[in-house]
N, C-alpha and C positions, 0 to 999 in steps of 0.2 A: 348509932343510927341509921348507918348504912346497912347493918344486918336486920334491923327493922323493915326498911324499905325493900329488902330482898324478898323476906318472907312474906310481906304484904303481895309483892309482885307475882311470887310463884302459887300463893294462895288464890290470887285472881285467875291467874291461868288455868290452874286446875278446875275453877268453877265455870270458866267459859266453855261454850260448846267448841268441838273439833272443828278446822276449816274444812269446807267441803264445797261443792258445786252449787250446793242448794244456799247456801248463804253468803257467796261471794257477790258484791254488788259492785257497779263501776263507780266511779270517783264523779262527784258533783259536777267537775268541770268537763267530761267526757260528753262528746257528740253523740247522740243516739241517730242511728242509720235507718232512714224510713225503708220499710218491706212493704211488699204489695204491687199492684199495678195502679197505676191511675184509671179513674174512670172512663169507660170506653174504649180502652187499648185491648185490641184483639189479635195483634200481630204476632205475639208470642216471640219477640225479640228477633224476627228476621227481617225488619225495616219495611218500607213502603212498596219499593218495587225492585225488579231484577229477578235473576234466576232463584236467589235466595228465598225470597218471599214467594214466588210462584211454584217452587220446586221443581225447577224445569232444568237441571243440571244436564251438562252434556254425559253420554254414556262413556262408561270406564273405557279409555285407551283412546278417545277423542282427543286430536293435536291440534284443533283450531285453525285450519286453513293454511298449515303449513306443511311442508313435505314430511312425510310419516317417520317415524324413527327407524323403521325397518328397512327403509330404501337409503337411508344415510350410511347404515352399519355395513362391513364387508360380508361377502357372502360365506357362511361357515360349510363349505362341503363336507366337513365330517359328520354333521348331521344329517346328510343327504339321505331319503329314504330310509332312516333309522326304523321305521315300523315294518319295512319289508326284509330287513336283513334277519339272518339266521341266528340264532341266540344257542349259545351253548354254556350252561351254567357251570362252574369250576367245582372240580374236587381235586386235592391235593394227594401226592403221593403218601403224606404224613396222614391224612385221613384215610386213605384207603389201607395203610398198613394198620392203624387202629381198628379198623373194622376186622382184619384178618386176626388181630391179636386177642379181640375180644370174641371171636367166633361168629359174628354178624355177617361173614362172607365164608363160604366154603371154597377153599380153593382147591379141594379135589376134584372139581368140575370147572368147565371154562366161566370165567368170572366177565359178564357183559351187563348191558343195561338193566336186564331182568333181576339179576342177582343183586347188584349195587340197591336197587330200588326195594326190593323184597327186605333190607335189611331196615325199612320204615324211617331212614334217617334223611334220606334225599328223596326228591321227587322231581317229576317234569310236569309240565304244562304247554300242551300242544296249542292252546289258546294264546299263548304267549310267545308263539314262533319259537319254542325250544325245539331243538333238533338232537339233543343228547348231551354227553357229557364232555366238558374239558379237562385233560387232566394236567394239572398245573405241578410246578417243579419244586414246590415247597417239600420237604423231606426226603429229596432224593438222595441222600447222604446216608441216611439210616434206612432206606428200603431194602428188606433182605428177603422178599418172599418169592418163591419160585410158583409162578401163575401163569396160566393162559389169559391174557386181558385183551378186552375188546374195549375200545371207547372210540368216539366221534372226533375228537380234535385232541392234539398233543405236540409236543416239541421234541427237539433231538435230544437234548438231555434226559427227558423223562424217558424216552426211548433205550439211551444206554444205560440208565440205571436198573430198568426193569431186564434188560438183557445180560448185565453184569451179574446180578443176581440168579441167571440161569432160567429165567421166564422167556415168555414170547408176547409180543404185543401187535395187535393189528387196529387199524382205524376202518371204520365202518361207517356207511351212510344210512340212515333211516328217513324215507319219506314221513309226512305227517300221519298218513293213516297207520302206516306199519309201526311207527314210534307208540301210537294211542294203544296196540295191541302188545307191544313189548313191555311197556313199563308198567303194566297192569294187567297181567294174562288171565287171573282170575275173574275180573270183570269182563272181559273181553268174552272168555269161554261162557259165562252164565248167558250172554246175548244170543249164544247159538249160531253164530256167524262162521263162514268158513276162514281158514286164516288166509289174509291176503298174501300176495306176492310182492316182495319189496321192490319197489323202481329203482332205476339207475339214478346217480347223482346228476344234479342239472349243470349246464354247460361250464359255470364258474366255479365248480368244485369237482368236475370230472380229473382234472389235471394233478388236484392233491390226493385223490383216493386211488389215483393210477400211479402214483409217485413211491417206488420201492424205498426212497428214503424216509417217505413218512408211513411205510408199512402198510399202504393203502391195499384194501381186500381186492382190489382189481388190477393190481401189479402182478407182473411176471414172478413165481417163486425163484426161479435161478438168481434173478437180478435181486430179490430181497436178499439171498443168501449172500451174494456179493455185497450189498450195502451192510450186511451185519458186521463182516469181515472187515471194511473200511472203517466203519463206527468204532469197534473195537480198538484199532490203531489209532484211531485218533484222540481216543480218551484213555489209551494206555491201559486196557485190561484184557485178560485173556477170556475168550469166547468159549463158553462151556460146549462139550460134545454132545450135540442131541442125539445123535446116532446111537450111542451107549447108554444114554438116560433110562434108568427104570420106567420113567413116567413120560415115555417118549410120546406114546399115542396121545395122553392128555394135552401136552404141549404143542403138538401139532394138528391138534382139532380144528378144525374150520368150518363155517357156514357156507352154503352154496350163496351165491349173489343174490339169489331169489327167495332164500330161506330167512325166517325170523327166529324159529326156536331149534335147538338142538333136538333132533329126532322124530321133529314134526315137518312136514314137508307142507307147502302153501295148497289150499283147497281142502286139506283135510278139516274135520268138525270135530272137536273133542266135548264129548258130552260128559258133564260132570256128576250128572245126577246118576246116569249108569256107570259110569267110570269106564268108558270106550270110547274108541276113537273111530270114526266114520270115515270110509276113504271114498273117494268117487270112482266109478267104475266105467263111465260115458267117455269115450277118446277126445270129444270134443273139449268136454271140460278138463280133462287132463292135459291135452295141448295147450289150453288157454294158461294154466297154471304154471305150465313147465317152458314158457318161452317168454321172451323181455316184453314183447308187444302182444 
């Protein structure tokens, strides 16, 4: 008997349609919810009166008659005049060593802002208040390139790592106009403008670029030699002798404080089309580009 009931149930299930959204109905006892709006209602759920109904909300940030929040929090002086600060995008010693290993930077010539930007991996934007590169300490244990390096900001540990490997380092300031010519020389030369003279650092940066411990380009060369000896004694490494080094001329090559490019003086015009350099002959013109003011 039970088997016949089971067979009938299975046959019934086979003949019935499958359960789907189209054949599901509510129970007879279920209450149906009314949908739609009553006749004459045009407020769209906003109510009868007030700011919600009239769409007159207060502007964003309005605090309704109480003391504003900005007056209740303490002053954060860290962010004061942030837009006026000089920015130095970072590049580490590890990244610089990678550029040298991949031949993206030629160490047979001095490495400066132009050489780093010519790798097409790093760039500067004068509109964002950039003033050059900040050489950071990452990779100081593995850096072993003998180079003549010029950066805009660095630390004592980075200077020790560069000089330990036999190289030299200089911190150099560029004003925005000069930096715009240095980081993309080709675009600047195509404009046909004379090479500008580099301005001196502002008052708040003059001490840093005149400090021999920071290897400032305005520091006394004799004091820089003494600072090199002190730093070698502090970190416990033997300072290489530059006087007998075969690449002495390369390591000791420096720019004039007014000079932007090696081998090119301020006031000269580089003609890329004719592949020549136009040098001024007027004495007043030359006196202007050879003096600070």
